[in-house]
C-alpha positions as CSV (number, residue, x, y, z in Angstrom):
1,M,0.0,0.0,0.0
2,S,1.4,3.4,-1.0
3,K,1.8,6.2,1.7
4,A,-0.8,8.2,-0.1
5,A,-3.3,5.4,0.0
6,E,-2.5,4.6,3.6
7,L,-3.1,8.3,4.5
8,A,-6.4,8.4,2.6
9,N,-7.6,5.2,4.4
10,L,-6.6,6.6,7.8
11,I,-8.4,9.9,7.1
12,G,-11.4,8.0,6.0
13,N,-11.4,5.9,9.2
14,I,-11.0,9.0,11.4
15,N,-14.0,10.5,9.6
16,A,-15.9,7.3,10.4
17,G,-15.0,7.5,14.0
18,G,-11.9,5.3,14.1
19,G,-8.2,5.8,13.4
20,G,-5.5,6.9,15.9
21,V,-3.5,4.8,18.3
22,N,-4.8,1.7,20.0
23,R,-7.1,1.1,17.0
24,N,-6.5,-2.6,16.7
25,V,-9.0,-4.6,18.8
26,I,-7.2,-7.9,18.1
27,I,-4.6,-9.0,20.8
28,N,-1.3,-10.6,19.7
29,G,-2.1,-10.1,16.0
30,A,1.6,-10.2,15.2
31,M,1.8,-13.7,16.7
32,N,4.6,-12.7,19.1
33,V,3.4,-14.1,22.4
34,A,3.2,-17.9,23.0
35,Q,3.1,-18.5,26.8
36,R,1.8,-22.1,26.6
37,S,3.9,-23.5,23.8
38,T,5.5,-22.7,20.5
39,S,4.4,-26.0,18.9
40,E,1.8,-28.6,19.5
41,T,1.1,-31.8,17.4
42,G,-1.7,-34.2,17.0
43,L,-4.5,-31.6,17.3
44,G,-8.0,-32.0,16.0
45,G,-9.5,-34.8,18.0
46,S,-10.4,-32.9,21.2
47,D,-12.6,-30.1,22.3
48,P,-12.0,-26.4,21.3
49,S,-8.9,-25.1,23.1
50,Y,-6.0,-22.6,23.3
51,Q,-2.8,-24.4,22.4
52,T,0.1,-22.2,21.4
53,L,-0.1,-18.5,20.5
54,D,-1.9,-16.4,23.0
55,R,-5.5,-15.3,22.4
56,F,-5.9,-17.6,19.3
57,R,-8.3,-20.5,19.9
58,M,-8.8,-23.5,17.7
59,N,-12.5,-24.1,17.4
60,I,-13.1,-27.8,16.6
61,G,-16.6,-29.3,15.9
62,G,-17.8,-32.8,15.1
63,T,-15.6,-35.8,14.9
64,S,-13.1,-35.5,12.1
65,A,-10.2,-37.8,11.2
66,G,-8.2,-34.7,10.3
67,R,-5.2,-33.9,12.5
68,F,-2.9,-30.9,12.5
69,T,0.1,-29.2,14.0
70,M,-0.1,-25.7,15.3
71,A,3.1,-23.6,15.8
72,Q,4.7,-20.2,16.0
73,D,6.7,-19.9,12.8
74,S,9.4,-17.5,11.6
75,S,8.0,-17.3,8.1
76,A,6.4,-13.9,7.8
77,P,6.0,-11.0,5.4
78,E,8.2,-7.9,5.6
79,G,7.8,-6.0,8.9
80,F,6.9,-9.1,10.9
81,A,9.0,-11.8,12.7
82,N,6.4,-14.4,13.4
83,S,3.3,-16.1,12.1
84,L,0.9,-18.8,13.2
85,K,1.3,-21.9,11.1
86,L,-1.1,-24.8,10.8
87,S,0.0,-28.0,9.1
88,C,-2.3,-30.9,8.1
89,T,-0.8,-34.2,9.3
90,T,-3.8,-36.5,8.7
91,D,-6.3,-35.7,6.0
92,D,-10.0,-36.1,6.0
93,T,-11.8,-36.3,2.6
94,S,-15.0,-37.8,4.0
95,I,-16.5,-34.8,5.7
96,A,-19.4,-35.3,8.1
97,A,-22.1,-32.7,8.3
98,D,-21.1,-31.3,11.7
99,E,-17.4,-31.1,11.2
100,L,-15.7,-27.7,11.8
101,L,-12.2,-26.3,12.1
102,S,-11.7,-22.5,12.6
103,L,-9.2,-20.2,14.1
104,Q,-10.9,-17.8,16.5
105,Q,-10.4,-14.8,18.8
106,R,-13.1,-13.8,21.3
107,I,-13.4,-10.1,22.3
108,E,-14.9,-8.6,25.4
109,G,-17.9,-6.4,24.9
110,Q,-16.4,-3.5,26.9
111,N,-13.6,-3.4,24.3
112,L,-16.1,-3.0,21.4
113,Q,-18.1,0.0,22.4
114,M,-16.4,2.3,19.8
115,F,-18.3,0.5,17.0
116,A,-21.6,1.9,18.4
117,K,-23.3,-1.3,17.3
118,G,-27.1,-1.3,17.6
119,T,-27.3,2.5,17.3
120,T,-28.0,4.9,14.4
121,S,-24.3,5.9,14.6
122,A,-23.0,2.3,14.1
123,K,-19.5,2.1,12.6
124,P,-18.2,-0.3,9.9
125,Y,-15.5,-2.9,10.7
126,A,-12.2,-3.1,8.8
127,V,-10.4,-6.5,9.0
128,S,-6.9,-7.2,7.6
129,F,-4.3,-9.9,7.9
130,Y,-1.5,-11.6,5.9
131,V,-1.9,-15.2,4.8
132,K,-0.2,-17.9,2.7
133,G,-0.4,-21.6,2.2
134,N,1.0,-24.4,0.2
135,G,-1.3,-23.6,-2.7
136,N,-4.6,-22.0,-3.7
137,A,-7.5,-22.3,-1.3
138,T,-10.7,-20.4,-0.3
139,Y,-11.4,-19.8,3.3
140,M,-13.9,-17.6,5.2
141,C,-13.6,-14.7,7.7
142,E,-16.7,-14.3,9.9
143,L,-17.6,-11.6,12.5
144,R,-20.1,-13.1,14.8
145,D,-22.1,-11.0,17.4
146,R,-22.7,-13.5,20.2
147,D,-24.9,-11.0,22.2
148,N,-27.5,-10.8,19.5
149,D,-26.8,-13.9,17.4
150,R,-25.9,-12.0,14.2
151,H,-23.1,-12.5,11.8
152,N,-21.4,-11.5,8.5
153,T,-19.0,-13.8,6.6
154,Q,-16.6,-12.9,3.7
155,Q,-14.4,-15.1,1.5
156,F,-10.7,-14.7,1.0
157,A,-8.2,-16.5,-1.1
158,V,-4.9,-18.0,-0.1
159,T,-1.9,-18.7,-2.4
160,S,1.6,-20.0,-1.9
161,S,2.8,-16.4,-1.5
162,W,2.2,-13.9,1.3
163,N,-0.8,-11.8,0.5
164,R,-2.6,-9.1,2.5
165,I,-6.3,-9.6,2.9
166,E,-8.4,-6.5,3.4
167,L,-12.1,-6.9,4.2
168,T,-14.8,-4.4,5.2
169,F,-17.9,-5.4,7.2
170,S,-20.8,-3.0,7.1
171,A,-22.1,-1.2,10.2
172,D,-24.9,-2.9,12.1
173,T,-27.6,-0.8,13.6
174,T,-29.3,-3.8,15.2
175,G,-28.3,-5.1,18.7
176,A,-25.8,-3.4,20.9
177,F,-22.7,-5.2,22.3
178,D,-23.0,-5.8,26.1
179,D,-20.7,-3.5,28.1
180,D,-19.0,-6.2,30.2
181,N,-16.1,-8.6,30.3
182,A,-17.8,-11.5,28.5
183,A,-17.3,-12.5,24.9
184,S,-19.5,-10.3,22.6
185,L,-17.7,-10.7,19.2
186,M,-15.9,-13.5,17.7
187,I,-13.7,-13.3,14.6
188,N,-13.6,-16.7,13.0
189,I,-11.3,-17.9,10.2
190,F,-13.1,-21.0,8.8
191,L,-10.7,-23.6,7.4
192,H,-12.9,-26.7,7.2
193,A,-16.6,-27.3,7.6
194,G,-19.3,-29.9,6.8
195,S,-22.7,-29.3,5.3
196,D,-24.2,-28.0,8.5
197,R,-22.3,-24.8,7.8
198,T,-21.9,-24.9,4.0
199,S,-25.3,-25.9,2.6
200,G,-27.0,-22.4,2.7
201,T,-26.3,-19.1,1.1
202,L,-23.2,-17.1,2.1
203,N,-24.2,-14.0,4.1
204,S,-21.5,-11.5,2.9
205,S,-23.5,-8.3,2.2
206,G,-24.1,-7.3,5.8
207,F,-24.9,-8.5,9.3
208,A,-28.0,-10.7,9.6
209,S,-29.5,-13.2,12.1
210,S,-27.1,-16.1,12.3
211,T,-28.1,-19.1,10.2
212,T,-25.7,-22.0,10.7
213,A,-25.9,-23.3,7.1
214,N,-24.8,-19.9,5.8
215,R,-21.6,-19.5,7.8
216,A,-19.0,-21.1,5.5
217,V,-20.5,-21.6,2.1
218,G,-17.9,-22.2,-0.6
219,I,-15.1,-23.1,1.7
220,S,-12.1,-25.2,0.8
221,S,-11.0,-27.9,3.2
222,F,-7.8,-27.6,5.2
223,F,-7.9,-31.3,5.7
224,D,-8.0,-32.2,1.9
225,S,-4.3,-33.2,1.9
226,T,-1.4,-33.7,4.2
227,D,0.5,-31.2,2.1
228,R,-1.9,-28.4,3.3
229,T,-0.5,-25.5,5.3
230,F,-2.0,-22.2,6.5
231,F,0.0,-19.2,7.7
232,I,-1.4,-16.0,9.2
233,T,-0.1,-12.9,10.9
234,G,-0.8,-9.2,11.1
235,V,-4.4,-9.7,12.2
236,Q,-6.2,-6.4,12.7
237,L,-9.8,-5.4,13.5
238,E,-10.5,-1.6,13.6
239,V,-13.3,0.9,13.2
240,G,-13.6,2.2,9.7
241,Q,-14.4,1.5,6.1
242,N,-10.7,1.0,5.1
243,P,-8.1,-1.4,6.6
244,T,-5.0,0.5,7.6
245,E,-1.4,-0.7,8.1
246,F,-0.9,-3.1,11.0
247,E,-0.5,-1.3,14.3
248,H,2.7,-2.6,15.9
249,E,3.1,-2.2,19.6
250,P,6.0,-3.0,22.1
251,F,6.3,-6.6,23.0
252,E,5.7,-5.9,26.7
253,R,2.4,-4.2,26.0
254,T,1.2,-7.2,24.0
255,L,2.4,-9.6,26.7
256,L,0.4,-7.7,29.4
257,K,-2.7,-7.8,27.3
258,C,-2.3,-11.5,26.9
259,Q,-1.7,-12.0,30.6
260,R,-5.1,-10.5,31.3
261,Y,-6.4,-13.8,30.0
262,Y,-3.6,-16.3,30.7
263,Y,-0.5,-16.0,32.9
264,R,1.9,-18.8,33.1
265,I,5.0,-19.2,35.4
266,N,7.3,-21.4,33.4
267,P,10.0,-23.5,35.0
268,E,13.4,-21.9,35.5
269,A,15.0,-24.7,37.4
270,A,14.4,-28.1,39.0
271,Y,13.1,-26.2,42.1
272,T,11.3,-23.3,40.6
273,R,9.5,-21.2,43.2
274,F,5.9,-20.4,42.4
275,G,5.0,-18.3,45.4
276,I,5.3,-17.7,49.1
277,G,2.7,-18.0,51.9
278,S,1.7,-19.0,55.4
279,N,0.6,-22.2,57.0
280,L,-3.0,-22.3,58.1
281,S,-2.5,-25.7,59.9
282,T,-0.3,-28.7,59.8
283,T,-2.0,-29.8,56.5
284,A,-2.9,-26.6,54.7
285,A,-1.2,-23.4,53.5
286,E,-2.1,-20.2,51.6
287,I,0.3,-19.3,48.8
288,Y,0.2,-15.7,47.5
289,N,0.7,-14.9,43.8
290,Y,0.9,-11.3,42.6
291,L,0.0,-11.1,39.0
292,P,1.5,-8.7,36.5
293,V,-2.0,-7.4,35.5
294,S,-5.5,-7.8,36.8
295,M,-7.1,-10.7,35.0
296,R,-10.4,-10.6,33.1
297,S,-12.2,-12.5,35.9
298,N,-11.3,-14.7,38.8
299,P,-9.0,-17.3,37.2
300,S,-8.7,-21.1,37.5
301,V,-5.4,-22.6,38.2
302,E,-3.5,-24.9,35.8
303,T,-0.8,-27.3,36.8
304,T,1.1,-30.1,35.0
305,G,-1.5,-32.4,36.3
306,T,0.6,-34.4,38.7
307,L,0.5,-33.1,42.3
308,S,3.7,-35.0,43.2
309,N,5.5,-32.5,41.0
310,Y,4.8,-29.7,43.6
311,V,6.0,-29.4,47.2
312,L,5.7,-27.0,50.1
313,Y,9.0,-26.1,51.6
314,D,8.5,-25.4,55.3
315,S,11.8,-24.6,57.1
316,D,13.8,-27.8,56.6
317,D,10.9,-30.0,55.5
318,T,9.8,-30.6,51.9
319,L,6.2,-31.8,51.8
320,T,4.5,-33.2,48.7
321,A,1.3,-31.3,47.7
322,T,-2.0,-33.3,47.8
323,S,-4.2,-30.5,46.4
324,I,-3.8,-27.1,44.7
325,A,-6.8,-24.8,44.2
326,I,-7.8,-21.2,43.9
327,E,-9.0,-19.7,47.2
328,G,-10.0,-16.3,45.9
329,G,-8.5,-13.0,44.7
330,N,-8.5,-10.9,41.5
331,N,-11.9,-9.6,42.2
332,D,-12.6,-5.9,41.5
333,G,-9.2,-5.4,39.9
334,N,-7.2,-7.1,42.6
335,Q,-3.9,-8.5,41.2
336,L,-3.5,-10.9,44.2
337,V,-4.5,-14.6,43.7
338,I,-4.4,-16.9,46.7
339,L,-3.9,-20.6,46.3
340,D,-5.0,-23.2,48.9
341,V,-2.3,-25.9,49.0
342,G,-2.8,-29.1,51.0
343,V,-0.3,-31.7,52.2
344,S,-0.9,-34.9,54.3
345,S,0.9,-33.6,57.4
346,G,4.1,-31.9,58.6
347,L,3.6,-28.1,58.3
348,T,4.3,-25.9,61.2
349,D,1.0,-24.2,62.0
350,G,1.4,-20.4,61.7
351,G,4.8,-20.7,60.0
352,S,5.8,-19.6,56.5
353,C,6.4,-21.7,53.4
354,Q,7.1,-21.7,49.6
355,L,5.4,-23.6,46.8
356,M,8.1,-25.1,44.6
357,A,8.6,-27.6,41.8
358,N,9.7,-31.0,43.1
359,N,13.1,-31.4,41.4
360,N,11.5,-31.2,38.0
361,S,12.4,-28.5,35.4
362,S,9.2,-29.1,33.4
363,V,6.7,-28.1,36.0
364,F,4.7,-24.9,35.5
365,L,1.9,-23.0,37.2
366,A,-0.7,-21.0,35.3
367,F,-3.8,-18.9,35.8
368,N,-6.5,-19.0,33.2
369,S,-9.2,-16.5,32.6
370,E,-9.8,-17.0,28.9
371,L,-13.1,-16.2,27.2
């Protein structure tokens, strides 16, 4: 895009109520933050989940034989260092009606009020991103209003070269977004779908009541071959009639935005310390964790799944954890999360302790508040 065209687009968006800094509603659109993992294999046979790059959720429906790998990749267009890469490892050419594979980001309603949806001053949506694959394919980008069950879907083409996709979704004067911390809007990149979502008429002209059969009409299948790949980066959603150049931001700002939804303390050593606290009895302790940012809601705690990997260190005693659970915290913007940790016996009542990894450099502790 030329500088003149970029300036014209930006001016047009400002006139439409957008433009300026912090215009990108998407978090981690440059695919820089991957707290959970940089690569996961054998995906496709389980429920929808977050796997690698922060804020990007794989939405899986039905029972498909298709399997894929999801990874943070260094292949990227100029101006970017990373992309999200999907690779088909097991194909599925017999597509059941309810099958679905989409890449998704869910957005809080309180972060969408600038679109003035549901009012006479409603603003259009400009979506842009860079994509490539192993060859030609047609996929779908959908904006879905969860609060009012409305959607709009547009096709885009993928080739073996990096291309910038620019899509404009018209303003919607029907149904306001809720002003809260729940998911009000989903941006879906449909990559594979059965007849439940492809047998209708594509709804691309504007927002309308959501009809399942219209959501992915004309889509290619990501699972049509084990040669199939899909790369994406530079994802942006903004107010306006014209997509503008991707809004880069400092890494630490993106990281803090991601940590509002998921914060992971990764292992640094065999005895990584996960927090300090006090003993409530000989079998229970409170561990205090001060988070870098207030999370979206009171989080759940995630561990490696084996409690014997965690110990409470109490003076000279190392006691294996029998339970780890959230007690409370992070309400009303509080950045303190308290863990209840249990052991079979041996704590000094009223003493202090530390929660640590039990001589295992793979152990992590995470707090999850995803949409």
